[in-house]
Phi, psi and omega in degrees: 000335179079239188294151177289127184265011183296133177268129182258127183229164176223154178087171186256003185294138176050041181303313184300315183293322179297320179295319180295314181294321178298319181291317182294329183258004182052043180258117175294141178232148170237122179248127180244171178052046178283107182051057181295333177266159177068222178279110190282162167095174179292145175276165182303319183290332178286321176295321178298321178296319178297321178296322180293318178298321180294325182293323185263005178229167186246138176062032173275156185229120183236127177231127178237136180284175188299322183274353180078011183268353179227135182228134170246128182228120177245110186292151174255198177272132180287118183253349184071229178125154180243157181058036176277158176224146178211132175267116186279355180078187186242006180281323179228159180286167177300331179305328179298327185265342185290318183299311176301320183295320180295314181296314184285325181301326180298329185256026181271167179287321177226161183304152183256132174224116187218142178257123182248136181241143179151222183262122184272328183226120175214186186269347185270319188246156177302145183286161178296335178294319179297318178297318183291318187272334188239302189301313182297325181287337176299326187294334183293336176295336181260017174082016178271126181292138181285343175293136179086354179256113189208144173227114185248125182266106185272322171210154182264151176216118178262157175296158002269348189259354175064228182098008179275162180210130176229155178244120181249133173236129178232123176282160175258148182278153182295312183220291182226169173282179178246132179297150184239153167235094192232088187235349184255111181276346178070196180248149180291128179250334177202160178236131178235161179187178177213132173259152176225153172215141178231129175057030171223175181296135179297342181297333181303321183296321179295326179292319177298313185299313181295321180296316181294316180297325180304324180277317183295321186292347174292336185250329189209136182279331188274082181236124178223117180241121181276161176245147180222087180269129181241134174226171180066213185298324184282359178262007177072202188245000181226154177278141177184166175207158182188183183208142173236129181234150183225129174262125180256132185256171183295339180259010176086014176278149179238121181247130189234160171209146176213157179210149182226145175239126177200169178287147180292175182302141182304320183298328186280346180268122177283162187294325184286324189291142175288157174295135184295154179293130181272153178296140181288155179302323180297313180297321180297315180300316179292321182297314183289327177296317178296320180298318181293318180297324178295317178298318180296318181296329180296334182082176180099161186274347175224164177277175188296329182288341183261001183300314182302314180296321179300315182293323178298314181297318178300318183290333181277351183294168176299167181291070181220161184280126170252140182225125181225158179233131181229167174286204181302133182291133178275158177304322180296319180294322180294317178295324177301316180299323178293316180296322178297318179297319183290318186269322186254352182058038177249126179248137180263142170268121186250124183231108180285148176247103186297334182293317183255001184057026176254174182230130175259133180239137178233144175207159171258122186297160182278351178068042178289124183256157175277083183287330181301322181289326180291322180302319183284000000 
């Protein structure tokens, strides 16, 4: 092989995405100066992600120094696997781990079936409802069959103590994804959603629902929000409530927004301080309705939280032109484009449209193939 092909990086930014791209491209990476200032080293959720990558692949090699500020990662072959289990911990929601699993699962040797435990709905990561209603359906645009693609919410878990459990199934693709020409978001024809509550009165969900509908019904009559009240074991270990809503358009695009209310982490509450006042269900319903209307107004075929994943899927497509249109680019999406350029050598042509304030992006995919399946 000659020269060492290890990619050298520094800092903790976009750690999750770098690990996913390194795994998909079989690129060994060395990351130094991980949070060299302040509290140094990898966080618990990042170590948990590394364990998860090790679980679904074969012959991967992970070395972390004593302070956690330096990491060497040599990816193995993604094998998938069935009846796997992983505890995601309580620092980040299950949503943090779902995106990497979906991307890597597609390129596995065998279909992936994994049970994840932890926090299902929180304020940092997309909720498991958003993944179930929106993210999985995005994949069909790239030629992934919806059979075998499933996310089942077995119990809910709100911060700080979690206790949620979901079952994820991802089929593997035969060879490659399919390039897309996805630029028309169409008009919103209906709004669907789900409210959830754990260890609080089920009446709270109706209050969220009425507040959200009050705003939506000014614009559209077809609004249906389901309720999902959990108590006992399926309600996890902490009290909380929230809502995920999805606008479905005439061209099959799904635009989402979600919000959760729960007590902050136990560690962050000092003993003297009272528990902070939680947002009322009415305010939460109005807030999430406004967030969704804002996402729809931005334009584009996906909402802002899905931009990064959309670009990743386009870059992994065969060497054919993919063209997508999104609203204003988020900082995360911009960083995603940089990481894609570094790992896959795919550059996007970005063309803003001043009339609609949207951005059209075009790229020629890197042609990442499912080699693990061919080996077997």
